[in-house]
C-alpha positions as a Markdown table, in Angstrom:
| # | Residue | x | y | z |
|---|---|---|---|---|
| 1 | Unk | -249.3 | 124.1 | -71.2 |
| 2 | Unk | -251.0 | 127.1 | -70.8 |
| 3 | Unk | -251.5 | 126.1 | -67.1 |
| 4 | Unk | -248.1 | 125.2 | -66.6 |
| 5 | Unk | -246.9 | 128.6 | -68.5 |
| 6 | Unk | -249.5 | 130.7 | -66.3 |
| 7 | Unk | -247.6 | 129.1 | -63.2 |
| 8 | Unk | -244.4 | 129.9 | -64.1 |
| 9 | Unk | -245.4 | 133.8 | -64.8 |
| 10 | Unk | -246.7 | 134.0 | -61.5 |
| 11 | Unk | -243.5 | 132.8 | -59.6 |
| 12 | Unk | -241.4 | 134.9 | -61.9 |
| 13 | Unk | -242.9 | 138.2 | -61.2 |
| 14 | Unk | -243.4 | 137.9 | -57.3 |
| 15 | Unk | -239.6 | 137.7 | -57.7 |
| 16 | Unk | -238.8 | 134.0 | -56.8 |
| 17 | Unk | -237.0 | 133.3 | -60.3 |
| 18 | Unk | -235.8 | 136.4 | -60.1 |
| 19 | Unk | -232.1 | 137.9 | -60.0 |
| 20 | Unk | -232.1 | 140.5 | -57.0 |
| 21 | Unk | -229.9 | 143.6 | -58.1 |
| 22 | Unk | -227.6 | 144.6 | -54.7 |
| 23 | Unk | -226.6 | 148.6 | -54.4 |
| 24 | Unk | -224.2 | 149.4 | -52.5 |
| 25 | Unk | -225.1 | 152.1 | -50.5 |
| 26 | Unk | -222.2 | 155.5 | -50.5 |
| 27 | Unk | -220.2 | 152.5 | -52.2 |
| 28 | Unk | -218.8 | 149.7 | -49.9 |
| 29 | Unk | -219.6 | 152.3 | -46.9 |
| 30 | Unk | -219.6 | 148.9 | -43.9 |
| 31 | Unk | -215.9 | 148.4 | -45.1 |
| 32 | Unk | -214.6 | 151.9 | -46.4 |
| 33 | Unk | -215.1 | 155.4 | -46.1 |
| 34 | Unk | -218.1 | 156.4 | -47.5 |
| 35 | Unk | -219.1 | 158.3 | -50.9 |
| 36 | Unk | -215.1 | 158.2 | -51.9 |
| 37 | Unk | -213.1 | 156.6 | -54.6 |
| 38 | Unk | -212.0 | 153.7 | -52.2 |
| 39 | Unk | -215.6 | 152.9 | -51.5 |
| 40 | Unk | -216.7 | 152.3 | -55.1 |
| 41 | Unk | -213.8 | 150.6 | -56.1 |
| 42 | Unk | -214.1 | 148.5 | -53.0 |
| 43 | Unk | -218.0 | 147.8 | -54.1 |
| 44 | Unk | -217.1 | 146.8 | -57.2 |
| 45 | Unk | -214.7 | 144.6 | -56.1 |
| 46 | Unk | -217.5 | 142.8 | -54.0 |
| 47 | Unk | -219.4 | 142.3 | -57.1 |
| 48 | Unk | -222.2 | 145.0 | -56.4 |
| 49 | Unk | -224.4 | 145.5 | -59.1 |
| 50 | Unk | -224.5 | 149.1 | -58.6 |
| 51 | Unk | -223.2 | 152.0 | -56.1 |
| 52 | Unk | -225.4 | 154.7 | -55.4 |
| 53 | Unk | -223.5 | 158.0 | -54.3 |
| 54 | Unk | -224.6 | 161.4 | -52.4 |
| 55 | Unk | -223.8 | 164.5 | -54.6 |
| 56 | Unk | -224.3 | 168.6 | -53.8 |
| 57 | Unk | -223.1 | 171.7 | -55.5 |
| 58 | Unk | -220.0 | 173.7 | -54.9 |
| 59 | Unk | -219.8 | 177.5 | -54.3 |
| 60 | Unk | -217.6 | 177.4 | -57.7 |
| 61 | Unk | -220.5 | 175.1 | -59.2 |
| 62 | Unk | -218.7 | 172.0 | -59.1 |
| 63 | Unk | -220.3 | 168.7 | -58.6 |
| 64 | Unk | -218.7 | 166.7 | -55.9 |
| 65 | Unk | -219.8 | 163.2 | -53.6 |
| 66 | Unk | -220.8 | 164.1 | -50.1 |
| 67 | Unk | -224.1 | 163.0 | -48.3 |
| 68 | Unk | -224.0 | 165.7 | -45.5 |
| 69 | Unk | -224.5 | 169.7 | -46.5 |
| 70 | Unk | -220.9 | 170.4 | -44.7 |
| 71 | Unk | -217.9 | 168.5 | -43.8 |
| 72 | Unk | -218.3 | 168.0 | -40.1 |
| 73 | Unk | -218.8 | 164.1 | -39.5 |
| 74 | Unk | -216.8 | 162.8 | -42.2 |
| 75 | Unk | -213.6 | 165.2 | -42.1 |
| 76 | Unk | -210.4 | 164.5 | -40.3 |
| 77 | Unk | -210.6 | 167.2 | -37.0 |
| 78 | Unk | -213.8 | 168.0 | -37.9 |
| 79 | Unk | -213.3 | 170.7 | -39.8 |
| 80 | Unk | -217.0 | 172.3 | -40.7 |
| 81 | Unk | -217.3 | 173.6 | -44.2 |
| 82 | Unk | -220.6 | 174.1 | -45.9 |
| 83 | Unk | -220.6 | 172.5 | -49.3 |
| 84 | Unk | -222.6 | 175.3 | -51.1 |
| 85 | Unk | -220.6 | 178.2 | -49.6 |
| 86 | Unk | -216.9 | 176.5 | -50.4 |
| 87 | Unk | -214.8 | 176.2 | -53.3 |
| 88 | Unk | -214.1 | 172.5 | -54.8 |
| 89 | Unk | -209.7 | 173.1 | -54.1 |
| 90 | Unk | -210.7 | 174.0 | -50.6 |
| 91 | Unk | -213.2 | 171.0 | -49.8 |
| 92 | Unk | -210.5 | 168.8 | -51.9 |
| 93 | Unk | -207.7 | 169.2 | -49.3 |
| 94 | Unk | -210.1 | 167.7 | -46.5 |
| 95 | Unk | -209.6 | 163.7 | -45.3 |
| 96 | Unk | -212.3 | 162.0 | -45.6 |
| 97 | Unk | -210.7 | 158.8 | -45.0 |
| 98 | Unk | -209.3 | 158.7 | -41.4 |
| 99 | Unk | -212.3 | 158.5 | -39.7 |
| 100 | Unk | -213.1 | 155.1 | -40.9 |
| 101 | Unk | -209.8 | 153.3 | -41.5 |
| 102 | Unk | -205.8 | 154.9 | -40.7 |
| 103 | Unk | -205.2 | 153.2 | -44.1 |
| 104 | Unk | -207.6 | 155.4 | -45.8 |
| 105 | Unk | -205.9 | 158.7 | -44.5 |
| 106 | Unk | -205.8 | 161.0 | -47.6 |
| 107 | Unk | -209.2 | 160.0 | -49.1 |
| 108 | Unk | -210.8 | 163.4 | -50.8 |
| 109 | Unk | -214.1 | 164.5 | -51.6 |
| 110 | Unk | -214.3 | 163.0 | -55.1 |
| 111 | Unk | -215.9 | 164.9 | -57.8 |
| 112 | Unk | -218.6 | 163.2 | -59.6 |
| 113 | Unk | -216.8 | 162.7 | -62.3 |
| 114 | Unk | -214.3 | 160.6 | -60.6 |
| 115 | Unk | -217.0 | 158.2 | -59.1 |
| 116 | Unk | -218.3 | 157.6 | -62.8 |
| 117 | Unk | -215.1 | 156.7 | -64.2 |
| 118 | Unk | -214.8 | 153.8 | -61.8 |
| 119 | Unk | -217.9 | 152.5 | -63.1 |
| 120 | Unk | -217.5 | 148.9 | -65.0 |
| 121 | Unk | -219.4 | 147.9 | -68.1 |
| 122 | Unk | -222.6 | 146.5 | -67.5 |
| 123 | Unk | -222.8 | 148.0 | -63.9 |
| 124 | Unk | -224.9 | 151.1 | -62.9 |
| 125 | Unk | -224.1 | 154.2 | -60.9 |
| 126 | Unk | -227.0 | 155.9 | -58.8 |
| 127 | Unk | -226.9 | 159.7 | -58.2 |
| 128 | Unk | -228.7 | 161.1 | -54.9 |
| 129 | Unk | -229.1 | 164.9 | -55.3 |
| 130 | Unk | -229.1 | 166.0 | -52.0 |
| 131 | Unk | -229.2 | 169.8 | -53.5 |
| 132 | Unk | -232.4 | 171.4 | -55.5 |
| 133 | Unk | -232.3 | 171.9 | -59.0 |
| 134 | Unk | -229.4 | 174.4 | -59.4 |
| 135 | Unk | -227.2 | 171.5 | -60.0 |
| 136 | Unk | -228.9 | 170.0 | -63.1 |
| 137 | Unk | -227.1 | 172.3 | -65.5 |
| 138 | Unk | -223.7 | 171.6 | -64.1 |
| 139 | Unk | -224.3 | 167.6 | -63.4 |
| 140 | Unk | -226.0 | 167.7 | -67.4 |
| 141 | Unk | -222.1 | 168.8 | -68.3 |
| 142 | Unk | -220.6 | 166.1 | -65.9 |
| 143 | Unk | -222.8 | 163.2 | -67.4 |
| 144 | Unk | -222.3 | 163.9 | -70.8 |
| 145 | Unk | -218.8 | 164.4 | -71.2 |
| 146 | Unk | -218.6 | 160.8 | -69.0 |
| 147 | Unk | -219.4 | 159.1 | -71.9 |
| 148 | Unk | -221.2 | 156.8 | -69.3 |
| 149 | Unk | -224.6 | 158.2 | -69.5 |
| 150 | Unk | -226.4 | 154.7 | -70.0 |
| 151 | Unk | -225.0 | 153.8 | -66.8 |
| 152 | Unk | -226.8 | 156.7 | -64.8 |
| 153 | Unk | -229.5 | 156.6 | -62.4 |
| 154 | Unk | -231.0 | 159.4 | -60.2 |
| 155 | Unk | -232.8 | 159.8 | -57.4 |
| 156 | Unk | -233.9 | 162.3 | -54.9 |
| 157 | Unk | -236.0 | 163.1 | -52.2 |
| 158 | Unk | -237.0 | 166.6 | -53.4 |
| 159 | Unk | -240.0 | 166.3 | -55.7 |
| 160 | Unk | -239.4 | 169.4 | -58.0 |
| 161 | Unk | -235.9 | 168.4 | -58.4 |
| 162 | Unk | -236.5 | 164.8 | -59.4 |
| 163 | Unk | -239.0 | 166.0 | -61.6 |
| 164 | Unk | -236.4 | 168.7 | -63.4 |
| 165 | Unk | -234.0 | 166.2 | -63.1 |
| 166 | Unk | -236.5 | 163.7 | -65.4 |
| 167 | Unk | -237.0 | 166.0 | -67.7 |
| 168 | Unk | -233.6 | 166.9 | -68.2 |
| 169 | Unk | -232.4 | 163.3 | -68.6 |
| 170 | Unk | -235.5 | 161.8 | -70.6 |
| 171 | Unk | -233.6 | 158.6 | -71.5 |
| 172 | Unk | -232.3 | 157.9 | -67.6 |
| 173 | Unk | -234.3 | 156.1 | -64.9 |
| 174 | Unk | -235.2 | 158.6 | -62.0 |
| 175 | Unk | -236.9 | 157.9 | -58.9 |
| 176 | Unk | -238.4 | 160.0 | -55.9 |
| 177 | Unk | -237.0 | 159.1 | -52.4 |
| 178 | Unk | -239.4 | 158.3 | -49.5 |
| 179 | Unk | -239.4 | 157.4 | -46.0 |
| 180 | Unk | -242.8 | 158.0 | -44.9 |
| 181 | Unk | -246.1 | 156.2 | -46.2 |
| 182 | Unk | -248.8 | 159.1 | -45.5 |
| 183 | Unk | -249.7 | 160.1 | -49.0 |
| 184 | Unk | -247.8 | 157.1 | -50.7 |
| 185 | Unk | -250.4 | 156.2 | -52.4 |
| 186 | Unk | -251.2 | 159.4 | -54.2 |
| 187 | Unk | -247.5 | 160.2 | -54.7 |
| 188 | Unk | -247.1 | 156.7 | -56.8 |
| 189 | Unk | -249.7 | 157.6 | -58.9 |
| 190 | Unk | -248.3 | 161.4 | -59.2 |
| 191 | Unk | -244.8 | 159.8 | -60.2 |
| 192 | Unk | -246.1 | 157.9 | -63.1 |
| 193 | Unk | -247.9 | 160.5 | -64.2 |
| 194 | Unk | -244.9 | 162.6 | -64.6 |
| 195 | Unk | -242.7 | 159.8 | -66.2 |
| 196 | Unk | -240.9 | 158.7 | -63.4 |
| 197 | Unk | -239.5 | 154.5 | -63.6 |
| 198 | Unk | -240.6 | 154.1 | -59.8 |
| 199 | Unk | -240.2 | 154.9 | -55.9 |
| 200 | Unk | -237.2 | 154.3 | -54.0 |
| 201 | Unk | -238.4 | 153.6 | -50.2 |
| 202 | Unk | -237.3 | 153.2 | -46.6 |
| 203 | Unk | -237.9 | 149.4 | -46.7 |
| 204 | Unk | -239.9 | 149.5 | -43.4 |
| 205 | Unk | -242.5 | 151.0 | -45.4 |
| 206 | Unk | -242.6 | 148.7 | -47.8 |
| 207 | Unk | -245.4 | 145.8 | -47.7 |
| 208 | Unk | -248.1 | 144.1 | -50.2 |
| 209 | Unk | -250.0 | 147.4 | -50.5 |
| 210 | Unk | -247.9 | 149.8 | -51.5 |
| 211 | Unk | -246.2 | 147.1 | -54.2 |
| 212 | Unk | -250.1 | 146.5 | -55.4 |
| 213 | Unk | -250.0 | 150.3 | -56.3 |
| 214 | Unk | -246.7 | 150.6 | -57.4 |
| 215 | Unk | -247.5 | 147.6 | -59.9 |
| 216 | Unk | -250.9 | 149.1 | -60.9 |
| 217 | Unk | -249.0 | 152.1 | -61.7 |
| 218 | Unk | -246.6 | 150.3 | -64.1 |
| 219 | Unk | -243.7 | 151.6 | -61.4 |
| 220 | Unk | -240.5 | 149.8 | -60.1 |
| 221 | Unk | -239.9 | 149.6 | -56.4 |
| 222 | Unk | -236.3 | 150.1 | -55.1 |
| 223 | Unk | -235.5 | 150.3 | -51.0 |
| 224 | Unk | -233.1 | 150.9 | -48.6 |
| 225 | Unk | -230.8 | 150.5 | -46.6 |
| 226 | Unk | -231.2 | 147.1 | -45.8 |
| 227 | Unk | -228.3 | 144.9 | -44.2 |
| 228 | Unk | -230.5 | 141.9 | -43.0 |
| 229 | Unk | -230.7 | 138.8 | -44.9 |
| 230 | Unk | -234.2 | 137.6 | -43.6 |
| 231 | Unk | -235.8 | 141.7 | -44.5 |
| 232 | Unk | -233.8 | 141.2 | -47.6 |
| 233 | Unk | -235.3 | 137.8 | -48.7 |
| 234 | Unk | -238.8 | 138.9 | -47.5 |
| 235 | Unk | -238.6 | 142.5 | -49.9 |
| 236 | Unk | -237.6 | 140.3 | -52.8 |
| 237 | Unk | -240.4 | 138.0 | -52.3 |
| 238 | Unk | -242.7 | 140.8 | -52.4 |
| 239 | Unk | -241.1 | 142.0 | -56.0 |
| 240 | Unk | -238.9 | 145.1 | -55.3 |
| 241 | Unk | -236.5 | 145.8 | -58.3 |
| 242 | Unk | -233.2 | 146.5 | -55.9 |
| 243 | Unk | -232.3 | 146.3 | -52.2 |
| 244 | Unk | -229.5 | 149.3 | -51.1 |
| 245 | Unk | -227.3 | 147.8 | -48.8 |
| 246 | Unk | -224.1 | 148.8 | -46.9 |
| 247 | Unk | -222.6 | 145.2 | -47.3 |
| 248 | Unk | -223.4 | 143.8 | -50.9 |
| 249 | Unk | -221.4 | 141.1 | -50.8 |
| 250 | Unk | -222.1 | 140.1 | -47.4 |
| 251 | Unk | -226.0 | 140.4 | -48.1 |
| 252 | Unk | -226.0 | 138.4 | -51.3 |
| 253 | Unk | -224.0 | 135.3 | -49.3 |
| 254 | Unk | -226.5 | 135.2 | -46.6 |
| 255 | Unk | -229.4 | 135.6 | -48.7 |
| 256 | Unk | -228.2 | 132.3 | -50.0 |
| 257 | Unk | -228.1 | 130.6 | -47.0 |
| 258 | Unk | -231.7 | 131.0 | -46.1 |
């Protein structure tokens, strides 16, 4: 009996019996305009376990959901407004849906509060902080007011910013983002010492060695952005905790065919 139980635990720890978690990258961004309410709602409809969005702070200290530091790429007619230098109401006048599909014409840059409102019970919202720690006091107000604080996870490339975020939100999971393998082992050790829950890595730097270091430090590994079923299965077998993808429903279905 003991031998059987040991064998079972080994299988579970390698992810063979684990239910993979799929995070919709900027919402269902393969089908809908990224970082919009429409994209978030579609992701939930498609069965995503979580939605990932990006935030910046506006000139008038509103927390808004957009990936780039300006609006040139996603705004209709390529209106280029820098988020930190622009008031929220002016940014809200922009159409950030038409570039994806005419049926999304009129989609606005959302306030983070609007995205949080879409999150169903039992699901998670992954908030990537694209600016610096200056957003944290305003982020605290938005999250506290939402009533869904326990459903929010934070990620950030900025080392000091993610540490500051963890201090402000000690009960929320926080992950440091990276796409570089250089110095990663040391950074994982520092993340563990700082009380972070894990690291969120570009999928192509994750291998057995990285997973072993993370496991030795009791940290989770999340990965981004994976749209290949074979790659997703390999990462699942390695034991990653969650996969960020542009196509949550499709990826899950295609992995089931492997």
